[in-house]
C-alpha atoms as one frame of an Amber mdcrd trajectory, in Angstrom:
protein
  25.492   5.856   9.931  26.776   3.146  12.266  23.545   1.161  11.794  23.839
   1.528   8.026  27.459   0.327   8.087  26.503  -2.615  10.260  23.736  -3.534
   7.844  26.042  -3.280   4.860  28.613  -5.470   6.632  25.876  -8.014   7.393
  24.863  -8.134   3.758  28.441  -8.665   2.627  28.826 -11.488   5.166  25.801
 -13.203   3.784  26.978 -12.892   0.179  30.456 -14.101   1.202  28.946 -17.339
   2.507  27.630 -18.227  -0.976  29.882 -20.524  -2.944  31.126 -19.669  -6.417
  28.921 -22.462  -7.751  25.830 -20.882  -6.165  26.682 -17.454  -7.557  27.211
 -19.012 -10.982  23.798 -20.668 -10.840  22.143 -17.366  -9.787  23.846 -15.574
 -12.684  22.689 -18.286 -15.092  19.099 -18.189 -13.793  19.086 -14.399 -13.974
  20.220 -14.532 -17.600  17.486 -16.982 -18.409  14.785 -14.585 -17.140  14.201
 -15.700 -13.518  12.873 -12.563 -11.806  13.957 -13.636  -8.296  17.466 -14.378
  -9.541  17.654 -11.050 -11.304  16.690  -9.082  -8.211  18.999 -11.059  -5.912
  21.933 -10.779  -8.332  21.370  -7.017  -8.681  21.706  -6.692  -4.884  24.795
  -8.920  -4.959  26.476  -6.672  -7.536  25.581  -3.528  -5.576  27.140  -4.908
  -2.361  30.098  -6.922  -3.658  31.261  -5.479  -6.939  32.153  -1.779  -7.054
  32.585  -2.012 -10.813  29.225  -3.692 -11.374  26.976  -0.732 -10.555  25.793
  -0.198 -14.142  25.161  -3.912 -14.736  23.396  -4.215 -11.405  21.066  -1.308
 -12.192  20.222  -2.752 -15.579  19.333  -6.095 -14.006  17.340  -4.385 -11.252
  15.430  -2.418 -13.916  14.645  -5.652 -15.741  13.271  -7.178 -12.530  11.172
  -4.044 -11.949   9.825  -4.154 -15.473   8.797  -7.777 -14.844   6.773  -6.686
 -11.800   8.999  -7.418  -8.814   7.597  -4.933  -6.194  10.878  -4.517  -4.284
  12.756  -3.852  -7.529  10.056  -1.404  -8.526  10.567   0.441  -5.254  14.327
   0.533  -5.773  13.713   2.045  -9.176  11.300   4.489  -7.575  14.121   5.728
  -5.315  16.473   5.964  -8.264  13.961   7.957 -10.302  13.085  10.215  -7.344
  16.521  10.974  -5.982  18.900  11.018  -8.910  17.044  12.808 -11.743  17.476
  16.504 -12.364  13.893  16.820 -13.586  10.755  15.659 -11.710  10.457  11.862
 -12.048   7.557  10.131 -13.766   6.691   8.357 -10.518   5.577   5.351 -12.582
   7.818   2.925 -10.670   6.645   4.402  -7.355   3.011   3.944  -8.315   3.603
   0.404  -9.641   5.418  -0.634  -6.478   2.773   0.955  -4.251  -0.099  -0.670
  -6.169   1.745  -3.994  -6.001   1.681  -3.741  -2.220   5.206  -2.524  -1.368
   4.778  -0.573   1.882   7.937   1.517   1.384   6.518   2.751  -1.911   3.132
   3.370  -0.283   4.806   5.576   2.332   6.701   7.342  -0.437   3.447   8.030
  -2.270   1.873   9.270   0.986   4.777  11.648   1.534   4.676  12.900  -2.065
   0.939  13.563  -1.914   0.961  15.097   1.574   3.264  17.912   0.465   2.750
  17.905  -3.326   6.175  16.634  -4.467   7.322  15.372  -7.847   4.566  16.975
  -9.870   1.740  15.493  -7.770  -0.915  17.783  -6.376  -1.166  18.049  -2.613
  -3.916  15.726  -1.429  -3.851  14.839   2.247  -6.828  12.476   1.997  -5.136
  10.432  -0.759  -1.899  10.542   1.227  -3.708   9.087   4.219  -4.978   6.248
   2.015  -1.443   5.239   1.047  -0.194   5.581   4.616  -2.988   3.350   5.856
  -2.127   0.688   3.276   1.468   0.652   4.577   0.264   0.779   8.183  -1.895
  -2.314   7.597   1.325  -4.166   6.757   3.006  -2.903   9.925   5.250  -0.141
   8.555   6.439   1.830  11.589   6.550   5.277  10.006   3.139   4.754   8.413
   1.610   3.702  11.745   2.928   6.792  13.468   1.865   9.090  10.642  -1.659
   7.708  10.415  -1.949   8.232  14.192  -0.841  11.859  13.726  -3.449  12.433
  10.965  -6.289  11.001  13.075  -5.177  13.100  16.023  -5.103  16.347  14.026
  -8.013  15.527  11.689  -5.787  15.947   8.622  -7.554  14.387   5.615  -9.919
  12.478   7.851 -12.389  13.036  10.669 -10.532  13.601  13.937 -10.570  10.428
  16.071  -8.358  10.346  19.184  -9.164   6.688  19.892  -7.859   5.633  16.462
  -4.829   7.899  16.902  -3.958   6.080  20.153  -4.473   2.705  18.403  -1.980
   3.497  15.629   0.531   5.136  17.956   0.497   2.115  20.253   1.255  -0.218
  17.310   4.115   2.020  16.208   5.371   2.366  19.803   5.557  -1.420  20.074
   8.171  -1.176  17.312  10.159   1.448  19.232   9.002   4.472  17.205  10.234
   7.454  19.165   7.714   9.737  17.432   4.812   7.522  18.432   6.091   7.173
  22.019   6.283  10.956  22.205   2.745  11.363  20.958   1.464   8.774  23.464
   3.270  10.678  26.224   1.552  13.889  25.147  -1.847  12.102  24.942  -1.641
  10.876  28.513  -0.259  14.158  29.776  -3.016  16.233  28.117  -5.922  13.782
  27.981  -6.198  13.233  24.207  -8.804  10.477  24.030  -7.532   8.870  27.277
  -7.727   9.884  30.965  -4.840  12.085  32.129  -2.185   9.824  33.597   1.134
  11.531  34.312   2.883   8.275  35.243   2.048   6.737  31.878   3.033   9.935
  30.141   6.351   9.878  31.973   6.905   6.241  30.978   6.336   6.959  27.256
   8.474  10.097  27.287  11.255   8.159  29.057  11.314   5.436  26.369  11.371
   8.004  23.574  14.089  10.129  25.283  16.234   6.976  25.737  16.239   6.726
  21.930  17.525  10.335  21.683  14.213  12.079  20.964  14.935  15.679  22.019
  11.288  16.789  22.104  10.468  13.948  24.517  13.402  14.928  26.728  11.940
  18.484  26.851   8.461  17.199  27.707   9.844  14.779  30.286  11.702  17.682
  31.898   8.437  19.613  32.132   6.742  16.653  33.787   9.555  16.296  36.285
   9.271  19.995  37.136   5.474  19.777  37.552   5.832  16.825  39.924   8.584
  18.550  41.923  11.680  16.635  40.691  13.665  19.763  39.810  17.112  18.172
  39.497  15.753  15.415  37.151  14.028  18.166  35.179  17.326  20.005  34.803
  19.071  16.785  33.621  16.433  16.248  30.898  16.566  19.854  29.709  20.395
  19.625  29.571  20.076  16.535  27.388  17.455  18.215  25.232  19.764  21.170
  24.639  22.085  18.787  22.736  19.418  17.072  20.657  16.673  19.613  19.913
  17.209  21.737  16.783  16.443  25.439  16.556  12.780  26.306  16.939  10.028
  26.759  19.425  10.928  23.717  21.545  14.586  24.654  21.702  13.561  28.125
  22.937  11.524  26.394  25.624  14.481  24.202  26.591  16.695  27.259  27.051
  14.047  29.016  29.136  13.501  25.952  31.349  17.223  25.492  32.030  17.621
  29.155  33.072  14.603  28.943  35.402  15.581  25.558  36.865  19.188  26.620
  37.405  17.979  29.483  39.603  16.037  26.914  41.703  18.926  24.505  42.288
  22.072  24.663  44.412  25.378  24.955  42.539  26.257  21.410  43.561  22.959
  20.105  42.184  23.645  21.851  38.882  27.173  20.313  38.651  25.807  16.866
  39.459  23.019  17.216  36.842  25.506  18.215  34.151  27.665  15.209  35.018
  24.686  12.835  34.770  23.770  14.354  31.432  27.335  13.849  30.117  27.289
  10.198  31.094  23.981   9.533  29.326  24.141   7.124  26.389  21.574   6.790
  23.683  19.850   3.408  23.421  19.381   1.634  20.113  15.799   0.760  19.214
  15.144  -2.785  18.138  15.358  -3.354  14.409  12.179  -2.597  12.497  10.381
  -5.712  11.255  11.075  -6.637   7.647   8.138  -5.667   5.481   8.613  -6.493
   1.819   4.991  -6.075   0.848   1.901  -8.272   0.962   2.586  -9.718  -2.483
   6.037 -10.996  -1.461   4.920 -12.412   1.859   1.818 -14.055   0.358   3.930
 -15.784  -2.248   6.440 -16.803   0.428   3.651 -18.299   2.578   2.093 -20.093
  -0.394   5.358 -21.720  -1.476   6.334 -22.707   2.052   2.891 -24.236   2.681
   3.101 -26.172  -0.607   6.382 -27.672   0.608   4.847 -28.654   3.956   6.574
 -26.084   6.183   3.351 -24.685   7.750   3.656 -20.954   7.190   0.083 -20.295
   8.340  -2.631 -18.314   6.556  -1.624 -16.830   3.216  -2.551 -13.326   4.323
   0.580 -11.341   3.475   1.396 -10.725   7.164   4.674 -12.151   8.398   3.569
 -13.633  11.674   5.348 -16.101  13.931   4.306 -19.163  11.911   5.603 -17.595
   8.694   8.973 -16.649  10.169   9.352 -20.078  11.775   8.582 -21.893   8.488
  10.959 -19.564   6.641  13.800 -20.402   9.018  13.093 -24.139   8.817  13.325
 -23.935   5.017  16.512 -21.844   5.266  18.062 -24.571   7.454  17.310 -27.095
   4.692  19.201 -24.794   2.315  22.134 -24.739   4.793  21.503 -21.097   5.705
  21.408 -21.405   9.514  19.821 -18.641  11.611  18.763 -16.819   8.444  17.537
 -13.322   9.358  14.044 -12.442   8.176  15.496  -9.534   6.293  17.337  -8.666
   3.102  19.397 -10.119   1.507  18.593 -13.496   3.085  14.868 -13.221   2.431
  15.503 -12.518  -1.276  17.820 -15.502  -1.478  15.067 -17.683   0.008  12.623
 -16.102  -2.423  14.947 -17.050  -5.251  15.232 -20.638  -4.049  11.432 -20.839
  -3.701  11.129 -19.268  -7.188   8.367 -16.929  -6.033   8.036 -14.843  -9.181
   9.288 -17.304 -11.778  10.488 -16.190 -15.173   9.917 -12.799 -16.715   8.987
 -14.240 -20.082   7.271 -17.606 -20.197   6.934 -19.591 -23.400   3.364 -19.691
 -24.639   1.636 -22.775 -23.207  -0.935 -24.802 -25.108  -3.558 -23.561 -22.645
  -3.273 -19.870 -21.688  -1.732 -19.221 -18.293  -4.366 -18.278 -15.655  -4.779
 -14.635 -14.787  -4.401 -14.795 -11.004  -5.507 -11.720  -9.118  -2.828 -12.193
  -6.503  -0.231 -11.748  -9.240   0.141  -8.019  -8.926   2.314  -7.946 -12.066
   1.518  -7.664 -15.749  -0.269 -10.927 -16.390   0.179 -13.336 -19.319  -2.021
 -12.056 -22.158  -4.916 -14.164 -23.388  -4.293 -15.949 -26.720  -4.283 -13.764
 -29.815  -7.858 -14.476 -30.990  -9.613 -12.443 -33.638 -11.637  -9.690 -31.931
 -14.841 -11.007 -33.474 -14.247 -14.582 -32.256 -15.397 -15.607 -28.747 -12.772
 -17.530 -26.749 -13.504 -21.243 -27.026 -13.914 -22.108 -23.371 -16.647 -22.302
 -20.767 -17.878 -19.199 -18.925 -17.218 -19.733 -15.209 -18.226 -16.277 -13.961
 -19.261 -12.831 -15.156 -18.820  -9.269 -14.069 -18.887  -5.727 -15.351 -16.321
  -3.301 -16.691 -16.145   0.076 -18.413 -14.028   1.714 -21.135 -11.512   4.283
 -19.867  -9.916   5.588 -23.080 -10.094   5.504 -26.885  -7.507   2.758 -27.191
  -9.868   0.012 -26.033  -8.724  -0.192 -22.391 -11.320  -1.536 -19.981 -11.262
  -1.530 -16.167 -12.860  -4.161 -13.933 -12.156  -5.742 -10.535  -9.203  -8.047
 -10.024 -11.516 -10.630  -8.463 -13.596 -10.673 -11.682 -10.460 -11.622 -13.689
  -9.170 -14.111 -11.100  -8.539 -17.665 -12.203  -9.532 -17.080 -15.839  -7.847
 -18.935 -18.702  -9.076 -16.155 -20.981 -11.211 -13.016 -20.771 -14.134 -12.206
 -23.037 -16.174  -9.051 -23.405 -19.777  -8.622 -24.532 -20.293  -5.118 -25.978
 -23.558  -3.202 -26.080 -24.433  -4.669 -29.499 -24.118  -8.168 -28.080 -20.863
  -8.900 -29.902 -18.597 -11.376 -28.181 -14.993 -10.120 -28.410 -11.703 -11.278
 -26.923  -9.610  -9.102 -24.610  -6.091  -9.124 -23.317  -5.266  -8.802 -19.621
  -2.759  -5.982 -19.250  -2.351  -5.640 -15.511  -3.925  -7.064 -12.382  -3.546
  -5.691  -8.814  -5.195  -7.715  -6.062  -4.063  -5.120  -3.543  -6.280  -2.525
  -5.204  -8.742  -5.109  -6.588  -8.379  -3.575 -10.052  -7.666  -5.121 -13.426
  -6.881  -3.529 -16.777  -8.033  -5.216 -20.002  -7.681  -4.217 -23.650  -9.630
  -5.024 -26.825  -8.949  -3.549 -30.254 -12.671  -3.746 -31.063 -13.372  -1.103
 -28.415 -10.965   1.449 -29.883 -12.581   4.827 -30.527 -15.746   3.865 -28.653
 -17.304   5.951 -25.885 -15.267   6.175 -22.695 -15.985   7.438 -19.195 -14.787
  10.814 -17.861 -13.212  10.987 -14.408 -14.478  13.441 -11.829 -11.616  15.707
 -10.688 -11.273  19.009  -8.806 -14.785  18.785  -7.388 -14.813  17.368  -3.832
 -17.276  14.588  -3.238 -19.979  15.269  -0.678 -21.958  13.029   1.612 -25.452
  12.381   0.344 -24.743  13.024  -3.344 -26.874  11.105  -5.855 -25.096   8.242
  -7.647 -26.002   5.747 -10.337 -24.572   2.271 -10.823 -24.621   0.412 -14.115
 -23.625  -3.201 -14.710 -24.643  -6.669 -15.633 -25.831  -8.407 -12.449 -27.342
 -11.917 -12.315 -26.526 -12.781 -15.908 -29.187 -14.988 -17.377 -31.785 -13.669
 -14.943 -31.790  -9.925 -15.474 -31.504  -7.920 -18.659 -28.645  -8.769 -21.037
 -28.444  -5.062 -21.917 -27.469  -3.949 -18.438 -29.121  -2.744 -15.262 -29.226
   0.780 -13.781 -29.728   1.437 -10.064 -29.769   4.752  -8.208 -28.857   5.740
  -4.688 -26.796   8.090  -2.617 -23.268   8.434  -1.292 -23.761   6.997   2.202
 -20.168   7.415   3.482 -16.908   8.881   2.237 -14.957   5.803   3.381 -15.408
   2.051   3.395 -15.233  -0.718   5.935 -13.091   0.143   8.978 -12.943   3.707
   7.699 -10.950   2.679   4.596 -10.232   6.025   2.810  -9.769   4.370  -0.570
 -13.464   3.321  -0.687 -16.930   4.858  -0.843 -20.124   3.467   0.663 -23.149
   3.703  -1.654 -26.808   2.901  -1.188 -27.464   2.033  -4.851 -28.450  -1.657
  -4.926 -25.839  -4.036  -6.453 -25.917  -7.758  -7.116 -23.429 -10.459  -8.156
 -22.220  -9.409 -11.596 -22.137  -5.664 -10.771 -18.495  -5.979  -9.657 -16.217
  -3.814 -11.798 -19.009  -1.552 -13.050 -18.921   2.250 -12.884 -20.399   4.507
 -10.203 -21.344   7.847 -11.744 -22.402  11.121 -10.194 -25.424  13.130 -11.303
 -23.329  14.783 -14.002 -22.203  11.480 -15.524 -18.646  11.616 -14.140 -16.883
   8.578 -12.698 -16.752   8.474  -8.888 -15.815   4.899  -8.303 -15.756   1.200
  -9.252 -18.281  -1.206  -7.741 -16.376  -3.723  -5.656 -18.535  -5.379  -3.000
 -21.786  -5.530  -1.063 -22.008  -6.232   2.658 -22.840  -9.873   3.381 -26.320
  -9.326   4.811 -26.746 -12.891   6.110 -23.343 -12.845   7.897 -24.172  -9.521
   9.534 -27.650 -10.721  10.502 -26.138 -13.770  12.206 -24.135 -11.421  14.447
 -26.489  -8.469  14.933 -29.994 -10.006  14.440 -30.587  -7.260  11.865 -30.394
  -7.422   8.071 -28.548  -4.423   6.592 -30.096  -2.854   3.492 -28.095  -1.648
   0.506 -24.691  -1.364   2.202 -22.424  -1.499  -0.833 -18.905  -0.321  -1.566
 -16.911   1.143  -4.444 -13.236   1.860  -4.993 -12.667   5.575  -5.250 -11.826
   6.937  -8.702  -8.644   8.477  -7.242  -7.345   4.971  -6.470  -8.172   3.956
 -10.034  -6.335   7.040 -11.365  -3.178   5.892  -9.585  -3.592   2.413 -11.069
  -3.996   3.788 -14.597  -1.121   6.235 -14.238   1.110   3.334 -13.259   0.093
   1.659 -16.536   0.641   4.843 -18.626  -3.037   5.053 -19.556  -4.336   8.453
 -20.575  -7.956   8.987 -19.515 -10.403  11.869 -19.777 -11.182  14.119 -16.835
 -14.066  16.489 -16.153 -13.768  19.304 -13.647 -16.532  21.119 -11.844 -19.796
  20.468 -13.680 -22.661  22.968 -13.720 -25.662  20.986 -14.931 -27.100  17.737
 -13.682 -28.297  15.209 -16.230 -31.747  13.647 -16.335 -31.712  10.060 -15.200
 -32.525   8.899 -18.751 -29.406  10.654 -20.067 -27.306   9.129 -17.254 -28.638
   5.697 -18.192 -27.720   6.179 -21.862 -24.240   7.466 -20.999 -23.565   4.585
 -18.590 -24.883   2.035 -21.097 -22.510   3.258 -23.808 -19.341   2.953 -21.675
 -20.137  -0.277 -19.716 -19.470  -3.835 -20.960 -20.044  -7.344 -19.631 -16.962
  -9.320 -18.658 -16.853 -13.074 -19.057 -14.262 -15.181 -17.253 -13.558 -18.364
 -19.227 -12.164 -21.605 -17.885 -10.532 -24.365 -19.912 -12.787 -25.832 -22.596
């Protein structure tokens, strides 16, 4: 509570330093549709105006609707914690898909225990936790380590568990420090080293972790330091809640007390009373890859040298951020809220919620993990009048004309065109793009009531299953009517054990991206996303890999579609495999060619 009060005081201090003129400008920009201004002003009202709660929430909701990931996460919390009925989770999904790590952890938690109407799915939970861990979220790092250690939702791997725990421990995670202490005490993937174990337990116990105090007491007893052991068990008695460990604490204290002199017991109790809990260093600010990428891009454009635009807030990014803050007369600006959202507003990261229609359609940029500007309203039978700069594949997911493809297929397009199976060139609107998931949602009225794919659900995927891939690779070289390849499910995860991906052996080529991966019953298993760069691998390994290709799992796509309120068909456990000719016909009817058009 003290930390929360201190944070609230710090936010109020920051807001108090803004002049009335600055607040007035922020209010004006928020009213004109500036998303960054909306979100910052909503936070201002929440902190500074007790009577502005309703107005602030309305403004926050508007920023969330416009695709601001942090606003989406705030709405996620509101939906999850204040409603009497189970929330829709739409804001949580949107924020998580848009790269907000807090929302990704929230989704992981909901899936790991089956909250808010979601079915328990520990593998899917791990996928969300790993996304947040990649961005450096402390809780996610510790949790992923736990799941690799226990083999929950993934193959047990002690070495990876140690890796994630060490990253979390570097951010003063008491839970991760405790697990590292246990690993070195018991030899989980590392040689037994009681001194290292003692060091990790000591750090965790300094932060008030009762379980670590208990384990440290056991180590002291094993190594003969009985009085130190009694001190730790006395501390643990105050911090450990009822349960198995507390029973152990009580037992240890009774046994140790019988081994010590009365004076030693009195001295130990006195030492325990004088103990003071240490405060861990503040967790690093993690606003999501989308926010940080935009921050880096805008700082680099202004010459502040924020480093690679990778969505990771490294030293160069923070330094450039503070240099820019100095220019804005915000000295020593913390890399945290609300300062970072003020800087975002001044950089105009997200722009306006509603842009006037330009003479040339606004590009659909895959890094914009927000609903993108629709393509111009062209008759469905009229091809967009611009040059084709790249092509890909996509497939129909419902009877309302919605089509899924990869975000990188839709990237940088002034408009999107679709070629259906009859060879008709039709226009499509871009509904939503998520670079984080590499998925894009399109829509064309001409595809309403046409055949759509059915998603495989309730039937666990198995290594070695047969798969087929359909798409439009090497346009102009191979068949204009599509290309079918067959293979097997080579791995249940992707590069670096990514749980959101599948590895397939079915051959793919440029142009297959965004196409469907179907099982032997014709159900959707994934979305083709990439093939391993054989030449690059050969340069390193002197060996050319064959048919190492990857697909986004259909469960990731389901989350993406749910966030967009798209209803899709599902197919449970199937009983009969289809002949390859029937699979080809089914795939051909649901798959379309995507054309990315540049300015004419």
